[in-house]
HTML snippet that shows the backbone in 3Dmol.js (N, CA, C, O; Angstrom):
<script src="https://3Dmol.org/build/3Dmol-min.js"></script>
<div id="view" style="width:600px;height:400px;position:relative"></div>
<script>
const pdb = `
ATOM      1  N   MET A   1     110.152 106.581  69.794  1.00  0.00           N
ATOM      2  CA  MET A   1     110.684 105.388  69.185  1.00  0.00           C
ATOM      3  C   MET A   1     110.697 105.512  67.666  1.00  0.00           C
ATOM      4  O   MET A   1     111.618 105.051  66.993  1.00  0.00           O
ATOM      5  N   LEU A   2     109.683 106.127  67.163  1.00  0.00           N
ATOM      6  CA  LEU A   2     109.578 106.248  65.712  1.00  0.00           C
ATOM      7  C   LEU A   2     110.701 107.114  65.146  1.00  0.00           C
ATOM      8  O   LEU A   2     111.203 106.850  64.053  1.00  0.00           O
ATOM      9  N   SER A   3     111.089 108.135  65.882  1.00  0.00           N
ATOM     10  CA  SER A   3     112.146 109.013  65.368  1.00  0.00           C
ATOM     11  C   SER A   3     113.480 108.289  65.265  1.00  0.00           C
ATOM     12  O   SER A   3     114.248 108.552  64.339  1.00  0.00           O
ATOM     13  N   GLY A   4     113.775 107.379  66.196  1.00  0.00           N
ATOM     14  CA  GLY A   4     115.016 106.609  66.111  1.00  0.00           C
ATOM     15  C   GLY A   4     115.048 105.724  64.882  1.00  0.00           C
ATOM     16  O   GLY A   4     116.075 105.608  64.214  1.00  0.00           O
ATOM     17  N   ILE A   5     113.915 105.100  64.586  1.00  0.00           N
ATOM     18  CA  ILE A   5     113.831 104.252  63.401  1.00  0.00           C
ATOM     19  C   ILE A   5     113.994 105.089  62.137  1.00  0.00           C
ATOM     20  O   ILE A   5     114.697 104.691  61.207  1.00  0.00           O
ATOM     21  N   ILE A   6     113.346 106.243  62.108  1.00  0.00           N
ATOM     22  CA  ILE A   6     113.415 107.097  60.918  1.00  0.00           C
ATOM     23  C   ILE A   6     114.821 107.651  60.718  1.00  0.00           C
ATOM     24  O   ILE A   6     115.336 107.642  59.600  1.00  0.00           O
ATOM     25  N   VAL A   7     115.446 108.135  61.791  1.00  0.00           N
ATOM     26  CA  VAL A   7     116.782 108.741  61.670  1.00  0.00           C
ATOM     27  C   VAL A   7     117.815 107.699  61.251  1.00  0.00           C
ATOM     28  O   VAL A   7     118.545 107.900  60.280  1.00  0.00           O
ATOM     29  N   TRP A   8     117.876 106.585  61.984  1.00  0.00           N
ATOM     30  CA  TRP A   8     118.892 105.574  61.666  1.00  0.00           C
ATOM     31  C   TRP A   8     118.570 104.828  60.369  1.00  0.00           C
ATOM     32  O   TRP A   8     119.479 104.449  59.631  1.00  0.00           O
ATOM     33  N   GLY A   9     117.286 104.619  60.091  1.00  0.00           N
ATOM     34  CA  GLY A   9     116.913 104.036  58.804  1.00  0.00           C
ATOM     35  C   GLY A   9     117.273 104.970  57.657  1.00  0.00           C
ATOM     36  O   GLY A   9     117.726 104.516  56.606  1.00  0.00           O
ATOM     37  N   GLY A  10     117.075 106.278  57.852  1.00  0.00           N
ATOM     38  CA  GLY A  10     117.459 107.268  56.846  1.00  0.00           C
ATOM     39  C   GLY A  10     118.961 107.304  56.637  1.00  0.00           C
ATOM     40  O   GLY A  10     119.430 107.432  55.506  1.00  0.00           O
ATOM     41  N   ALA A  11     119.723 107.192  57.724  1.00  0.00           N
ATOM     42  CA  ALA A  11     121.187 107.143  57.592  1.00  0.00           C
ATOM     43  C   ALA A  11     121.604 105.896  56.814  1.00  0.00           C
ATOM     44  O   ALA A  11     122.512 105.953  55.986  1.00  0.00           O
ATOM     45  N   GLY A  12     120.942 104.776  57.079  1.00  0.00           N
ATOM     46  CA  GLY A  12     121.230 103.556  56.326  1.00  0.00           C
ATOM     47  C   GLY A  12     120.857 103.689  54.867  1.00  0.00           C
ATOM     48  O   GLY A  12     121.565 103.195  53.990  1.00  0.00           O
ATOM     49  N   TRP A  13     119.755 104.350  54.607  1.00  0.00           N
ATOM     50  CA  TRP A  13     119.319 104.566  53.216  1.00  0.00           C
ATOM     51  C   TRP A  13     120.333 105.429  52.464  1.00  0.00           C
ATOM     52  O   TRP A  13     120.671 105.153  51.313  1.00  0.00           O
ATOM     53  N   LEU A  14     120.814 106.486  53.145  1.00  0.00           N
ATOM     54  CA  LEU A  14     121.830 107.344  52.518  1.00  0.00           C
ATOM     55  C   LEU A  14     123.126 106.565  52.240  1.00  0.00           C
ATOM     56  O   LEU A  14     123.738 106.727  51.185  1.00  0.00           O
ATOM     57  N   LEU A  15     123.537 105.717  53.200  1.00  0.00           N
ATOM     58  CA  LEU A  15     124.724 104.893  52.969  1.00  0.00           C
ATOM     59  C   LEU A  15     124.500 103.925  51.806  1.00  0.00           C
ATOM     60  O   LEU A  15     125.400 103.701  50.997  1.00  0.00           O
ATOM     61  N   ASP A  16     123.299 103.354  51.726  1.00  0.00           N
ATOM     62  CA  ASP A  16     122.978 102.458  50.610  1.00  0.00           C
ATOM     63  C   ASP A  16     123.077 103.174  49.270  1.00  0.00           C
ATOM     64  O   ASP A  16     123.610 102.619  48.310  1.00  0.00           O
ATOM     65  N   ARG A  17     122.574 104.388  49.198  1.00  0.00           N
ATOM     66  CA  ARG A  17     122.648 105.144  47.944  1.00  0.00           C
ATOM     67  C   ARG A  17     124.085 105.515  47.604  1.00  0.00           C
ATOM     68  O   ARG A  17     124.480 105.473  46.439  1.00  0.00           O
ATOM     69  N   TRP A  18     124.860 105.876  48.606  1.00  0.00           N
ATOM     70  CA  TRP A  18     126.234 106.298  48.390  1.00  0.00           C
ATOM     71  C   TRP A  18     127.129 105.118  47.993  1.00  0.00           C
ATOM     72  O   TRP A  18     127.951 105.234  47.085  1.00  0.00           O
ATOM     73  N   LEU A  19     126.959 103.964  48.692  1.00  0.00           N
ATOM     74  CA  LEU A  19     127.808 102.803  48.436  1.00  0.00           C
ATOM     75  C   LEU A  19     127.186 101.816  47.442  1.00  0.00           C
ATOM     76  O   LEU A  19     127.799 100.798  47.120  1.00  0.00           O
ATOM     77  N   GLU A  20     125.994 102.105  46.961  1.00  0.00           N
ATOM     78  CA  GLU A  20     125.263 101.254  46.022  1.00  0.00           C
ATOM     79  C   GLU A  20     125.087  99.836  46.560  1.00  0.00           C
ATOM     80  O   GLU A  20     125.387  98.855  45.879  1.00  0.00           O
ATOM     81  N   THR A  21     124.590  99.749  47.807  1.00  0.00           N
ATOM     82  CA  THR A  21     124.285  98.472  48.448  1.00  0.00           C
ATOM     83  C   THR A  21     122.809  98.450  48.797  1.00  0.00           C
ATOM     84  O   THR A  21     122.074  99.381  48.466  1.00  0.00           O
ATOM     85  N   ARG A  22     122.372  97.393  49.464  1.00  0.00           N
ATOM     86  CA  ARG A  22     120.968  97.287  49.821  1.00  0.00           C
ATOM     87  C   ARG A  22     120.726  96.839  51.264  1.00  0.00           C
ATOM     88  O   ARG A  22     119.577  96.573  51.618  1.00  0.00           O
ATOM     89  N   PHE A  23     121.728  96.745  52.093  1.00  0.00           N
ATOM     90  CA  PHE A  23     121.489  96.210  53.431  1.00  0.00           C
ATOM     91  C   PHE A  23     121.664  97.219  54.560  1.00  0.00           C
ATOM     92  O   PHE A  23     121.273  96.927  55.691  1.00  0.00           O
ATOM     93  N   PHE A  24     122.229  98.379  54.304  1.00  0.00           N
ATOM     94  CA  PHE A  24     122.432  99.355  55.380  1.00  0.00           C
ATOM     95  C   PHE A  24     121.116  99.941  55.886  1.00  0.00           C
ATOM     96  O   PHE A  24     121.034 100.352  57.043  1.00  0.00           O
ATOM     97  N   ILE A  25     120.097  99.985  55.048  1.00  0.00           N
ATOM     98  CA  ILE A  25     118.801 100.490  55.521  1.00  0.00           C
ATOM     99  C   ILE A  25     118.216  99.543  56.570  1.00  0.00           C
ATOM    100  O   ILE A  25     117.615  99.991  57.546  1.00  0.00           O
ATOM    101  N   LEU A  26     118.393  98.237  56.368  1.00  0.00           N
ATOM    102  CA  LEU A  26     117.914  97.255  57.350  1.00  0.00           C
ATOM    103  C   LEU A  26     118.709  97.359  58.640  1.00  0.00           C
ATOM    104  O   LEU A  26     118.140  97.342  59.732  1.00  0.00           O
ATOM    105  N   VAL A  27     120.027  97.467  58.513  1.00  0.00           N
ATOM    106  CA  VAL A  27     120.888  97.598  59.693  1.00  0.00           C
ATOM    107  C   VAL A  27     120.548  98.884  60.452  1.00  0.00           C
ATOM    108  O   VAL A  27     120.458  98.871  61.679  1.00  0.00           O
ATOM    109  N   GLY A  28     120.361  99.975  59.742  1.00  0.00           N
ATOM    110  CA  GLY A  28     120.021 101.244  60.386  1.00  0.00           C
ATOM    111  C   GLY A  28     118.670 101.210  61.076  1.00  0.00           C
ATOM    112  O   GLY A  28     118.514 101.762  62.165  1.00  0.00           O
ATOM    113  N   THR A  29     117.687 100.563  60.448  1.00  0.00           N
ATOM    114  CA  THR A  29     116.355 100.463  61.049  1.00  0.00           C
ATOM    115  C   THR A  29     116.398  99.630  62.319  1.00  0.00           C
ATOM    116  O   THR A  29     115.813 100.012  63.333  1.00  0.00           O
ATOM    117  N   ILE A  30     117.083  98.500  62.276  1.00  0.00           N
ATOM    118  CA  ILE A  30     117.192  97.643  63.468  1.00  0.00           C
ATOM    119  C   ILE A  30     117.976  98.355  64.562  1.00  0.00           C
ATOM    120  O   ILE A  30     117.616  98.271  65.736  1.00  0.00           O
ATOM    121  N   LEU A  31     119.044  99.055  64.187  1.00  0.00           N
ATOM    122  CA  LEU A  31     119.822  99.811  65.165  1.00  0.00           C
ATOM    123  C   LEU A  31     118.967 100.914  65.808  1.00  0.00           C
ATOM    124  O   LEU A  31     119.014 101.104  67.023  1.00  0.00           O
ATOM    125  N   GLY A  32     118.199 101.629  65.007  1.00  0.00           N
ATOM    126  CA  GLY A  32     117.329 102.679  65.540  1.00  0.00           C
ATOM    127  C   GLY A  32     116.277 102.134  66.484  1.00  0.00           C
ATOM    128  O   GLY A  32     116.003 102.737  67.522  1.00  0.00           O
ATOM    129  N   LEU A  33     115.684 101.000  66.139  1.00  0.00           N
ATOM    130  CA  LEU A  33     114.682 100.376  67.002  1.00  0.00           C
ATOM    131  C   LEU A  33     115.309  99.924  68.313  1.00  0.00           C
ATOM    132  O   LEU A  33     114.735 100.127  69.383  1.00  0.00           O
ATOM    133  N   THR A  34     116.484  99.311  68.231  1.00  0.00           N
ATOM    134  CA  THR A  34     117.165  98.823  69.432  1.00  0.00           C
ATOM    135  C   THR A  34     117.538  99.970  70.366  1.00  0.00           C
ATOM    136  O   THR A  34     117.310  99.891  71.573  1.00  0.00           O
ATOM    137  N   VAL A  35     118.104 101.023  69.814  1.00  0.00           N
ATOM    138  CA  VAL A  35     118.490 102.177  70.638  1.00  0.00           C
ATOM    139  C   VAL A  35     117.261 102.842  71.240  1.00  0.00           C
ATOM    140  O   VAL A  35     117.297 103.270  72.394  1.00  0.00           O
ATOM    141  N   ALA A  36     116.179 102.936  70.483  1.00  0.00           N
ATOM    142  CA  ALA A  36     114.959 103.558  71.001  1.00  0.00           C
ATOM    143  C   ALA A  36     114.376 102.755  72.159  1.00  0.00           C
ATOM    144  O   ALA A  36     113.970 103.335  73.166  1.00  0.00           O
ATOM    145  N   ILE A  37     114.328 101.438  72.033  1.00  0.00           N
ATOM    146  CA  ILE A  37     113.814 100.593  73.122  1.00  0.00           C
ATOM    147  C   ILE A  37     114.728 100.706  74.341  1.00  0.00           C
ATOM    148  O   ILE A  37     114.247 100.800  75.470  1.00  0.00           O
ATOM    149  N   TYR A  38     116.033 100.698  74.120  1.00  0.00           N
ATOM    150  CA  TYR A  38     116.976 100.839  75.219  1.00  0.00           C
ATOM    151  C   TYR A  38     116.760 102.155  75.970  1.00  0.00           C
ATOM    152  O   TYR A  38     116.747 102.173  77.201  1.00  0.00           O
ATOM    153  N   LEU A  39     116.591 103.246  75.237  1.00  0.00           N
ATOM    154  CA  LEU A  39     116.394 104.542  75.881  1.00  0.00           C
ATOM    155  C   LEU A  39     115.083 104.609  76.651  1.00  0.00           C
ATOM    156  O   LEU A  39     115.027 105.241  77.706  1.00  0.00           O
ATOM    157  N   VAL A  40     114.039 103.979  76.156  1.00  0.00           N
ATOM    158  CA  VAL A  40     112.762 103.949  76.880  1.00  0.00           C
ATOM    159  C   VAL A  40     112.919 103.162  78.175  1.00  0.00           C
ATOM    160  O   VAL A  40     112.421 103.588  79.218  1.00  0.00           O
ATOM    161  N   VAL A  41     113.606 102.015  78.126  1.00  0.00           N
ATOM    162  CA  VAL A  41     113.806 101.214  79.338  1.00  0.00           C
ATOM    163  C   VAL A  41     114.661 101.964  80.343  1.00  0.00           C
ATOM    164  O   VAL A  41     114.384 101.917  81.541  1.00  0.00           O
ATOM    165  N   VAL A  42     115.697 102.657  79.879  1.00  0.00           N
ATOM    166  CA  VAL A  42     116.552 103.417  80.795  1.00  0.00           C
ATOM    167  C   VAL A  42     115.777 104.568  81.431  1.00  0.00           C
ATOM    168  O   VAL A  42     115.910 104.825  82.628  1.00  0.00           O
ATOM    169  N   LYS A  43     114.972 105.255  80.632  1.00  0.00           N
ATOM    170  CA  LYS A  43     114.254 106.412  81.164  1.00  0.00           C
ATOM    171  C   LYS A  43     113.140 106.026  82.130  1.00  0.00           C
ATOM    172  O   LYS A  43     113.022 106.609  83.208  1.00  0.00           O
ATOM    173  N   TYR A  44     112.335 105.060  81.755  1.00  0.00           N
ATOM    174  CA  TYR A  44     111.171 104.707  82.573  1.00  0.00           C
ATOM    175  C   TYR A  44     111.404 103.491  83.442  1.00  0.00           C
ATOM    176  O   TYR A  44     110.683 103.300  84.421  1.00  0.00           O
ATOM    177  N   GLY A  45     112.373 102.670  83.126  1.00  0.00           N
ATOM    178  CA  GLY A  45     112.710 101.503  83.928  1.00  0.00           C
ATOM    179  C   GLY A  45     111.677 100.407  83.822  1.00  0.00           C
ATOM    180  O   GLY A  45     110.476 100.669  83.757  1.00  0.00           O
ATOM    181  N   ALA A  46     112.150  99.189  83.807  1.00  0.00           N
ATOM    182  CA  ALA A  46     111.249  98.049  83.745  1.00  0.00           C
ATOM    183  C   ALA A  46     110.653  97.777  85.127  1.00  0.00           C
ATOM    184  O   ALA A  46     109.465  97.477  85.247  1.00  0.00           O
ATOM    185  N   VAL A  47     111.480  97.882  86.170  1.00  0.00           N
ATOM    186  CA  VAL A  47     111.056  97.612  87.538  1.00  0.00           C
ATOM    187  C   VAL A  47     111.717  98.642  88.437  1.00  0.00           C
ATOM    188  O   VAL A  47     112.867  99.017  88.208  1.00  0.00           O
ATOM    189  N   ASP A  48     111.010  99.102  89.451  1.00  0.00           N
ATOM    190  CA  ASP A  48     111.605 100.035  90.401  1.00  0.00           C
ATOM    191  C   ASP A  48     112.718  99.334  91.181  1.00  0.00           C
ATOM    192  O   ASP A  48     112.533  98.199  91.620  1.00  0.00           O
ATOM    193  N   PRO A  49     113.858  99.982  91.359  1.00  0.00           N
ATOM    194  CA  PRO A  49     114.937  99.361  92.135  1.00  0.00           C
ATOM    195  C   PRO A  49     114.535  99.284  93.604  1.00  0.00           C
ATOM    196  O   PRO A  49     113.824 100.162  94.093  1.00  0.00           O
ATOM    197  N   PRO A  50     114.976  98.256  94.309  1.00  0.00           N
ATOM    198  CA  PRO A  50     114.626  98.128  95.732  1.00  0.00           C
ATOM    199  C   PRO A  50     115.299  99.218  96.553  1.00  0.00           C
ATOM    200  O   PRO A  50     116.394  99.661  96.207  1.00  0.00           O
ATOM    201  N   PRO A  51     114.666  99.657  97.628  1.00  0.00           N
ATOM    202  CA  PRO A  51     115.282 100.697  98.470  1.00  0.00           C
ATOM    203  C   PRO A  51     116.518 100.147  99.167  1.00  0.00           C
ATOM    204  O   PRO A  51     116.559  98.971  99.528  1.00  0.00           O
ATOM    205  N   GLY A  52     117.506 100.978  99.353  1.00  0.00           N
ATOM    206  CA  GLY A  52     118.718 100.572 100.055  1.00  0.00           C
ATOM    207  C   GLY A  52     119.748  99.902  99.168  1.00  0.00           C
ATOM    208  O   GLY A  52     120.836  99.568  99.637  1.00  0.00           O
ATOM    209  N   GLY A  53     119.436  99.700  97.916  1.00  0.00           N
ATOM    210  CA  GLY A  53     120.409  99.134  96.998  1.00  0.00           C
ATOM    211  C   GLY A  53     120.623  97.640  97.118  1.00  0.00           C
ATOM    212  O   GLY A  53     121.427  97.078  96.374  1.00  0.00           O
ATOM    213  N   SER A  54     119.924  96.976  98.036  1.00  0.00           N
ATOM    214  CA  SER A  54     120.097  95.526  98.154  1.00  0.00           C
ATOM    215  C   SER A  54     118.871  94.821  97.599  1.00  0.00           C
ATOM    216  O   SER A  54     117.771  95.373  97.577  1.00  0.00           O
ATOM    217  N   ARG A  55     119.077  93.632  97.168  1.00  0.00           N
ATOM    218  CA  ARG A  55     118.012  92.855  96.563  1.00  0.00           C
ATOM    219  C   ARG A  55     117.178  92.187  97.654  1.00  0.00           C
ATOM    220  O   ARG A  55     117.743  91.545  98.540  1.00  0.00           O
ATOM    221  N   PRO A  56     115.854  92.320  97.616  1.00  0.00           N
ATOM    222  CA  PRO A  56     115.048  91.686  98.652  1.00  0.00           C
ATOM    223  C   PRO A  56     115.068  90.176  98.497  1.00  0.00           C
ATOM    224  O   PRO A  56     115.082  89.656  97.382  1.00  0.00           O
ATOM    225  N   SER A  57     115.068  89.482  99.616  1.00  0.00           N
ATOM    226  CA  SER A  57     115.092  88.032  99.604  1.00  0.00           C
ATOM    227  C   SER A  57     113.692  87.512  99.890  1.00  0.00           C
ATOM    228  O   SER A  57     113.046  87.951 100.842  1.00  0.00           O
ATOM    229  N   SER A  58     113.226  86.587  99.076  1.00  0.00           N
ATOM    230  CA  SER A  58     111.907  86.007  99.294  1.00  0.00           C
ATOM    231  C   SER A  58     112.025  84.661  99.984  1.00  0.00           C
ATOM    232  O   SER A  58     111.041  83.925 100.068  1.00  0.00           O
ATOM    233  N   ARG A  59     113.201  84.326 100.479  1.00  0.00           N
ATOM    234  CA  ARG A  59     113.418  83.038 101.124  1.00  0.00           C
ATOM    235  C   ARG A  59     113.688  83.239 102.613  1.00  0.00           C
ATOM    236  O   ARG A  59     114.171  84.288 103.038  1.00  0.00           O
ATOM    237  N   THR A  60     113.370  82.224 103.383  1.00  0.00           N
ATOM    238  CA  THR A  60     113.639  82.254 104.812  1.00  0.00           C
ATOM    239  C   THR A  60     115.082  81.834 105.035  1.00  0.00           C
ATOM    240  O   THR A  60     115.714  81.334 104.104  1.00  0.00           O
ATOM    241  N   PRO A  61     115.630  82.017 106.235  1.00  0.00           N
ATOM    242  CA  PRO A  61     117.021  81.635 106.484  1.00  0.00           C
ATOM    243  C   PRO A  61     117.323  80.163 106.198  1.00  0.00           C
ATOM    244  O   PRO A  61     118.471  79.825 105.909  1.00  0.00           O
ATOM    245  N   SER A  62     116.336  79.290 106.269  1.00  0.00           N
ATOM    246  CA  SER A  62     116.578  77.868 106.004  1.00  0.00           C
ATOM    247  C   SER A  62     116.587  77.569 104.511  1.00  0.00           C
ATOM    248  O   SER A  62     116.652  76.405 104.116  1.00  0.00           O
ATOM    249  N   ARG A  63     116.524  78.603 103.678  1.00  0.00           N
ATOM    250  CA  ARG A  63     116.543  78.497 102.212  1.00  0.00           C
ATOM    251  C   ARG A  63     115.300  77.825 101.642  1.00  0.00           C
ATOM    252  O   ARG A  63     115.343  77.287 100.536  1.00  0.00           O
ATOM    253  N   ARG A  64     114.216  77.850 102.366  1.00  0.00           N
ATOM    254  CA  ARG A  64     112.943  77.361 101.851  1.00  0.00           C
ATOM    255  C   ARG A  64     112.034  78.546 101.659  1.00  0.00           C
ATOM    256  O   ARG A  64     112.065  79.501 102.435  1.00  0.00           O
ATOM    257  N   ARG A  65     111.234  78.483 100.635  1.00  0.00           N
ATOM    258  CA  ARG A  65     110.300  79.578 100.392  1.00  0.00           C
ATOM    259  C   ARG A  65     109.269  79.625 101.516  1.00  0.00           C
ATOM    260  O   ARG A  65     108.779  78.595 101.978  1.00  0.00           O
ATOM    261  N   SER A  66     108.955  80.840 101.940  1.00  0.00           N
ATOM    262  CA  SER A  66     107.958  80.982 102.991  1.00  0.00           C
ATOM    263  C   SER A  66     106.561  80.876 102.389  1.00  0.00           C
ATOM    264  O   SER A  66     106.349  81.238 101.231  1.00  0.00           O
ATOM    265  N   ARG A  67     105.625  80.386 103.163  1.00  0.00           N
ATOM    266  CA  ARG A  67     104.239  80.244 102.723  1.00  0.00           C
ATOM    267  C   ARG A  67     103.356  81.143 103.572  1.00  0.00           C
ATOM    268  O   ARG A  67     103.675  81.441 104.723  1.00  0.00           O
ATOM    269  N   PRO A  68     102.252  81.568 102.994  1.00  0.00           N
ATOM    270  CA  PRO A  68     101.316  82.338 103.816  1.00  0.00           C
ATOM    271  C   PRO A  68     100.816  81.484 104.969  1.00  0.00           C
ATOM    272  O   PRO A  68     100.552  80.292 104.814  1.00  0.00           O
ATOM    273  N   GLY A  69     100.695  82.105 106.109  1.00  0.00           N
ATOM    274  CA  GLY A  69     100.299  81.342 107.290  1.00  0.00           C
ATOM    275  C   GLY A  69      98.795  81.131 107.403  1.00  0.00           C
ATOM    276  O   GLY A  69      98.000  82.008 107.066  1.00  0.00           O
ATOM    277  N   GLY A  70      98.429  79.963 107.879  1.00  0.00           N
ATOM    278  CA  GLY A  70      97.040  79.655 108.207  1.00  0.00           C
ATOM    279  C   GLY A  70      96.073  79.759 107.050  1.00  0.00           C
ATOM    280  O   GLY A  70      96.248  79.129 106.007  1.00  0.00           O
ATOM    281  N   ASN A  71      95.043  80.572 107.257  1.00  0.00           N
ATOM    282  CA  ASN A  71      93.965  80.708 106.288  1.00  0.00           C
ATOM    283  C   ASN A  71      94.177  81.975 105.462  1.00  0.00           C
ATOM    284  O   ASN A  71      93.288  82.823 105.384  1.00  0.00           O
ATOM    285  N   ALA A  72      95.331  82.102 104.859  1.00  0.00           N
ATOM    286  CA  ALA A  72      95.708  83.331 104.169  1.00  0.00           C
ATOM    287  C   ALA A  72      95.152  83.376 102.744  1.00  0.00           C
ATOM    288  O   ALA A  72      94.932  82.348 102.104  1.00  0.00           O
ATOM    289  N   GLN A  73      94.940  84.567 102.288  1.00  0.00           N
ATOM    290  CA  GLN A  73      94.485  84.800 100.912  1.00  0.00           C
ATOM    291  C   GLN A  73      95.684  84.841  99.989  1.00  0.00           C
ATOM    292  O   GLN A  73      96.644  85.559 100.269  1.00  0.00           O
ATOM    293  N   THR A  74      95.660  84.097  98.898  1.00  0.00           N
ATOM    294  CA  THR A  74      96.729  84.100  97.920  1.00  0.00           C
ATOM    295  C   THR A  74      96.238  84.725  96.631  1.00  0.00           C
ATOM    296  O   THR A  74      95.085  85.145  96.542  1.00  0.00           O
ATOM    297  N   GLN A  75      97.100  84.789  95.634  1.00  0.00           N
ATOM    298  CA  GLN A  75      96.708  85.375  94.351  1.00  0.00           C
ATOM    299  C   GLN A  75      95.637  84.556  93.656  1.00  0.00           C
ATOM    300  O   GLN A  75      94.795  85.104  92.945  1.00  0.00           O
ATOM    301  N   LYS A  76      95.664  83.241  93.857  1.00  0.00           N
ATOM    302  CA  LYS A  76      94.693  82.380  93.186  1.00  0.00           C
ATOM    303  C   LYS A  76      93.419  82.183  94.018  1.00  0.00           C
ATOM    304  O   LYS A  76      92.464  81.560  93.553  1.00  0.00           O
ATOM    305  N   GLY A  77      93.404  82.694  95.202  1.00  0.00           N
ATOM    306  CA  GLY A  77      92.221  82.560  96.040  1.00  0.00           C
ATOM    307  C   GLY A  77      92.591  82.050  97.414  1.00  0.00           C
ATOM    308  O   GLY A  77      93.764  82.051  97.787  1.00  0.00           O
ATOM    309  N   GLN A  78      91.608  81.618  98.160  1.00  0.00           N
ATOM    310  CA  GLN A  78      91.833  81.171  99.525  1.00  0.00           C
ATOM    311  C   GLN A  78      92.364  79.754  99.522  1.00  0.00           C
ATOM    312  O   GLN A  78      91.931  78.927  98.719  1.00  0.00           O
ATOM    313  N   ARG A  79      93.292  79.468 100.408  1.00  0.00           N
ATOM    314  CA  ARG A  79      93.856  78.115 100.518  1.00  0.00           C
ATOM    315  C   ARG A  79      92.966  77.245 101.340  1.00  0.00           C
ATOM    316  O   ARG A  79      93.270  76.070 101.547  1.00  0.00           O
TER     317      ARG A  79
END
`;
const viewer = $3Dmol.createViewer("view");
viewer.addModel(pdb, "pdb");
viewer.setStyle({}, {cartoon: {color: "spectrum"}});
viewer.zoomTo();
viewer.render();
</script>
């Protein structure tokens, strides 16, 4: 991630020196950070894709959320 910021920030700095402006370094730094974060998300992924290419449904056919049955353990503890 750091290399993207340095490369694009450096390109912005060079443009600033060449065009005698002061904002291309900021644009280049933000662009480098954005591209670096995008590449990390693409490479490692935020969430594993579901098998079979379809999205899992957490709802029952009646369109109501299903509940754990009986004396089930939940994330917050026993019901």
